[in-house]
C-alpha positions in Angstrom: -19.0 1.3 -62.9 -16.1 2.9 -63.4 -15.2 6.8 -62.6 -15.8 8.8 -66.0 -12.2 9.8 -65.9 -10.5 6.7 -65.5 -10.2 4.4 -68.8 -10.9 0.4 -67.9 -7.5 -1.3 -68.4 -7.2 -3.5 -70.9 -7.2 -6.0 -68.2 -6.9 -9.2 -70.3 -4.7 -8.0 -72.7 -2.2 -7.3 -70.0 -2.6 -10.7 -68.1 -2.1 -12.9 -71.5 1.1 -10.6 -72.3 2.6 -11.3 -69.1 1.8 -14.4 -69.3 3.2 -14.9 -72.5 7.0 -14.1 -70.7 6.6 -17.6 -69.1 8.6 -19.9 -71.2 7.0 -23.4 -70.2 3.3 -23.9 -70.9 3.2 -26.1 -67.6 4.1 -22.8 -65.5 1.8 -21.0 -67.0 -0.9 -23.3 -66.6 -0.3 -23.1 -62.9 0.1 -19.5 -63.0 -3.6 -19.4 -65.0 -5.3 -21.7 -62.6 -4.3 -20.4 -59.6 -5.0 -16.9 -59.7 -8.5 -17.5 -62.0 -7.4 -15.6 -65.0 -9.5 -17.5 -67.1 -11.7 -19.6 -65.2 -12.4 -20.0 -61.7 -9.3 -20.6 -59.0 -8.4 -24.0 -58.5 -6.5 -25.7 -55.4 -2.9 -27.3 -55.5 -4.5 -30.2 -55.2 -6.8 -30.1 -58.4 -3.7 -28.8 -61.0 -1.7 -31.4 -59.6 -3.9 -33.9 -60.2 -4.3 -32.6 -64.0 -0.8 -32.1 -64.7 -0.2 -35.2 -63.1 2.1 -33.8 -60.1 2.0 -33.5 -56.4 0.8 -30.3 -54.8 4.0 -29.4 -53.4 5.5 -29.5 -57.1 2.8 -27.3 -58.0 3.3 -24.9 -54.5 7.6 -24.5 -55.6 6.5 -24.2 -58.9 4.1 -21.2 -58.4 5.9 -19.7 -56.0 9.5 -19.7 -58.3 7.7 -18.0 -61.1 5.7 -15.2 -59.0 9.2 -14.5 -57.6 10.5 -14.5 -61.1 7.8 -12.1 -62.4 8.3 -9.9 -59.2 12.2 -9.9 -60.1 11.5 -8.7 -63.9 8.7 -6.4 -62.7 11.1 -4.5 -60.4 13.2 -3.9 -63.6 10.4 -3.0 -65.7 10.8 -5.8 -68.2 6.9 -7.2 -67.8 4.6 -5.9 -70.2 2.6 -3.1 -69.5 3.2 -3.6 -65.2 4.6 0.2 -65.2 1.3 1.9 -66.9 -0.9 -0.3 -64.8 0.9 0.4 -62.0 0.5 4.0 -62.7 -3.2 3.6 -62.8 -3.5 1.1 -60.1 -1.7 3.8 -57.5 -3.9 7.3 -58.8 -7.1 4.8 -57.6 -5.6 3.6 -54.8 -4.4 7.1 -53.6 -7.9 8.4 -54.7 -9.8 5.8 -52.4 -8.0 6.7 -49.3 -4.3 4.9 -50.0 -5.5 1.9 -49.4 -8.5 -0.4 -51.3 -10.1 -3.7 -51.3 -9.2 -5.2 -54.3 -12.6 -5.9 -55.3 -13.1 -2.1 -55.1 -9.9 -1.2 -57.1 -11.2 -3.5 -59.8 -14.5 -1.7 -60.0 -12.6 1.3 -60.9 -10.6 -0.2 -63.0 -12.5 -2.5 -65.4 -16.0 -2.4 -67.1 -17.7 -5.2 -65.5 -15.8 -6.0 -62.1 -16.5 -9.7 -62.6 -14.8 -12.3 -60.4 -12.5 -12.9 -63.3 -11.4 -9.3 -63.6 -11.1 -9.1 -59.7 -8.8 -12.3 -60.2 -6.8 -10.4 -62.9 -6.2 -7.2 -61.0 -5.2 -9.4 -57.8 -2.6 -10.9 -60.1 -1.1 -7.8 -61.7 -1.4 -5.7 -58.0 0.7 -8.5 -56.6 3.7 -8.3 -59.4 3.4 -3.7 -59.0 6.7 -2.9 -57.1 4.8 0.4 -55.6 2.3 -1.7 -54.0 1.8 -3.1 -50.6 -0.3 -6.6 -50.6 -2.6 -7.9 -47.7 -3.5 -11.4 -48.3 -6.9 -12.3 -48.0 -7.4 -14.5 -44.6 -10.1 -14.9 -41.9 -9.1 -11.2 -40.3 -8.3 -9.3 -43.9 -9.9 -8.7 -47.1 -7.8 -8.8 -49.9 -6.9 -5.6 -50.5 -3.6 -3.4 -51.7 -1.8 -0.2 -50.3 0.7 2.4 -51.6 4.0 1.1 -50.3 5.1 4.7 -49.9 3.1 5.4 -47.5 2.9 2.2 -45.4 3.8 -1.5 -46.1 2.1 -4.6 -44.8 2.8 -4.4 -41.4 2.0 -0.9 -41.1 -1.4 -1.4 -42.7 -2.1 -4.2 -40.1 -1.2 -1.9 -37.3 -3.4 1.0 -38.8 -6.5 -1.6 -38.9 -5.7 -2.6 -35.5 -5.8 0.7 -33.9 -8.9 1.6 -35.9 -10.4 -1.9 -34.2 -9.4 -0.7 -30.5 -10.7 2.7 -31.0 -14.1 1.6 -32.1 -14.1 -1.3 -29.4 -13.2 1.9 -26.7 -16.2 4.1 -28.0 -18.3 0.8 -27.4 -21.2 2.0 -30.1 -21.3 2.5 -33.8 -19.9 6.1 -34.9 -18.9 8.1 -37.7 -15.3 7.6 -39.4 -14.5 11.1 -38.2 -15.8 10.0 -34.6 -13.2 6.9 -34.8 -10.7 8.2 -36.9 -9.8 11.1 -33.9 -9.9 8.2 -31.2 -7.1 6.2 -33.1 -5.3 9.3 -33.6 -5.3 9.2 -37.1 -5.5 12.5 -39.3 -7.1 11.5 -42.5 -11.1 10.0 -41.9 -11.0 9.4 -45.4 -8.1 6.9 -45.1 -9.6 5.6 -41.9 -12.2 4.3 -43.8 -10.2 3.1 -46.3 -8.2 0.8 -43.6 -11.2 -0.2 -42.0 -12.9 -1.7 -45.0 -10.1 -4.0 -44.8 -11.1 -5.6 -41.7 -13.3 -8.6 -41.5 -13.9 -7.5 -38.4 -15.7 -4.3 -38.7 -18.5 -3.5 -41.2 -20.3 -0.1 -42.0 -24.0 1.5 -42.3 -25.8 4.7 -42.8 -22.3 6.1 -42.2 -21.4 4.4 -38.8 -18.6 2.4 -38.3 -18.8 -0.7 -35.7 -17.5 -4.5 -34.8 -19.3 -7.3 -37.3 -20.8 -8.7 -34.4 -23.0 -5.3 -33.9 -26.5 -5.3 -35.4 -26.9 -1.6 -35.9 -23.7 -2.2 -38.4 -24.5 -5.7 -39.6 -27.7 -6.9 -39.3 -27.9 -10.4 -39.9 -32.0 -11.4 -39.9 -35.1 -9.1 -39.5 -35.7 -8.5 -36.1 -31.9 -6.7 -36.3 -33.1 -4.7 -39.0 -36.0 -3.8 -37.3 -33.9 -2.7 -34.8 -32.2 -0.8 -37.0 -35.2 0.8 -38.9 -36.9 1.8 -35.4 -33.4 3.4 -34.1 -32.5 5.2 -37.5 -36.2 6.6 -37.2 -36.3 7.5 -33.4 -39.9 7.1 -33.1 -42.4 4.1 -33.0 -43.5 3.2 -36.2 -46.7 1.1 -37.8 -45.4 -2.1 -38.7 -46.5 -1.6 -42.6 -44.1 1.9 -42.4 -41.2 -0.5 -40.8 -41.4 -3.2 -43.9 -41.4 -0.2 -46.5 -38.1 1.4 -45.1 -36.2 -2.4 -45.0 -37.4 -2.9 -49.0 -35.9 0.8 -49.7 -32.8 0.6 -47.3 -29.3 -0.3 -47.7 -29.7 -4.0 -46.5 -27.7 -7.1 -48.2 -31.1 -8.9 -48.4 -34.0 -6.4 -47.9 -36.9 -9.2 -49.6 -38.8 -10.0 -46.6 -42.6 -9.9 -46.5 -44.7 -7.6 -44.2 -46.4 -10.6 -42.6 -43.0 -11.5 -41.4 -41.8 -8.6 -40.0 -44.9 -8.3 -38.0 -44.2 -12.1 -36.7 -40.9 -10.8 -35.6 -42.1 -7.7 -33.9 -44.3 -9.7 -31.7 -41.3 -12.2 -30.6 -38.9 -10.1 -29.9 -38.8 -8.3 -26.3 -37.0 -5.5 -27.8 -40.3 -4.3 -29.3 -43.4 -3.0 -27.5 -46.6 -2.4 -28.9 -47.8 1.0 -28.3 -50.6 0.8 -30.7 -52.6 -0.6 -33.2 -49.8 -2.3 -35.4 -47.5 0.8 -34.0 -44.5 0.1 -32.0 -41.6 1.5 -30.5 -38.4 0.1 -28.9 -38.6 -1.0 -25.1 -35.3 0.6 -24.5 -37.0 4.0 -24.8 -38.8 3.4 -22.0 -42.1 1.5 -23.1 -43.3 -1.4 -20.9 -45.0 -4.3 -22.9 -48.7 -4.7 -21.0 -52.4 -3.7 -22.8 -53.9 -0.4 -22.6 -55.5 -1.2 -18.9 -51.9 -2.4 -17.9 -51.0 1.4 -18.5 -53.4 2.7 -16.7 -52.9 0.5 -13.3 -49.0 1.6 -13.2 -50.2 5.1 -14.0 -52.8 5.1 -10.6 -49.9 3.0 -8.8 -47.4 5.6 -9.2 -49.9 8.4 -8.4 -51.1 6.3 -4.8 -54.2 8.6 -5.1 -57.1 8.7 -7.1 -56.4 10.2 -10.7 -59.0 12.5 -12.6 -59.8 10.6 -15.9 -57.7 13.8 -17.9 -54.7 13.0 -16.1 -54.8 9.7 -16.9 -55.3 9.8 -20.5 -52.4 12.7 -20.5 -50.3 10.1 -18.7 -50.9 6.8 -20.6 -50.9 9.1 -24.0 -47.1 9.2 -23.0 -46.5 5.4 -23.6 -49.0 4.6 -26.3 -50.3 5.7 -29.3 -53.9 4.7 -29.2 -57.5 6.8 -29.2 -58.5 8.8 -25.9 -61.9 6.8 -26.0 -60.3 3.8 -26.0 -58.5 4.7 -22.8 -61.6 5.8 -21.3 -63.6 2.4 -22.3 -60.9 0.8 -20.0 -61.8 2.9 -17.4 -65.0 2.3 -17.6 -64.8 -0.9 -18.4 -62.3 -3.3 -16.4 -63.1 -4.7 -13.0 -59.8 -3.5 -11.6 -61.1 0.6 -11.8 -63.3 2.3 -9.9 -64.6 5.5 -9.7 -64.4 7.4 -6.7 -65.5 10.8 -7.7 -67.3 12.2 -10.8 -64.6 11.7 -13.7 -62.4 10.2 -10.5 -60.9 6.8 -10.7 -58.8 4.9 -8.4 -57.7 0.6 -8.3 -60.6 -1.3 -7.0 -58.4 -3.3 -4.6 
């Protein structure tokens, strides 16, 4: 979707008119196919096979044509480039002075289709006043305002953010990260962070992509995030509803699958009928009887049943009658005085 204040760029016409300035049909074909301007992107090998030339020759021609187009863009002779560059720069400035191409395309085009994104990428690379980050294992394809920072500076700032997050050692708000990285503008810090493939964000917190709290990859991680965010125990049905209403990428999981994962993962402790909490909150696995044993061992003396109930309810969400039935019906407990119990051994 585009902002109401932003008129969608007639991206196809811009691309078509730019290609029309390339005299040779073969060269137009190479650029269109390499950049996916009308269909999916193609490799050097695929284009070479189609045109009957080597992959190296395709690479040479692509490089030469793009260099020529960039030179023409510098002197303003590429059709529409000045007007489109103004729109791109305005949007990038609003987005934090750096933007992923996919996000920029969403602002400038109606559908933000894959072809739209490819066209925005192609045009951005011709804009003299934009710095371009090529996509690789570390970075998403992105563009920044050249008067603010070039490609090298963008990568340096991203590296500073990554180091700040590592130093914080936990998912944090962008304001905290921005301060830790000695950057003045949290919005720009967020924009820079979004360029890195090493980082992820969830629920307004940023962290390393390997951290489940910002990038949960499986059901167990998603359960953990839901419980952590809630800060208190939840019934597995409530957890299922929360996952379905979350910001997770994949949230079409069944209640039964969630219950199964809760049972198997040591991070979760059953503390009531279908109610689970995080072990890190101080809960231990075990039955109500196990908890009573722990309470009596810690006391090192017989306890009144009311005190036992009080202590057990600190770590289990069960009915008082359940605790009393365990006291009266389990062989490991014995009554030593009126309403007072000790361990049988």
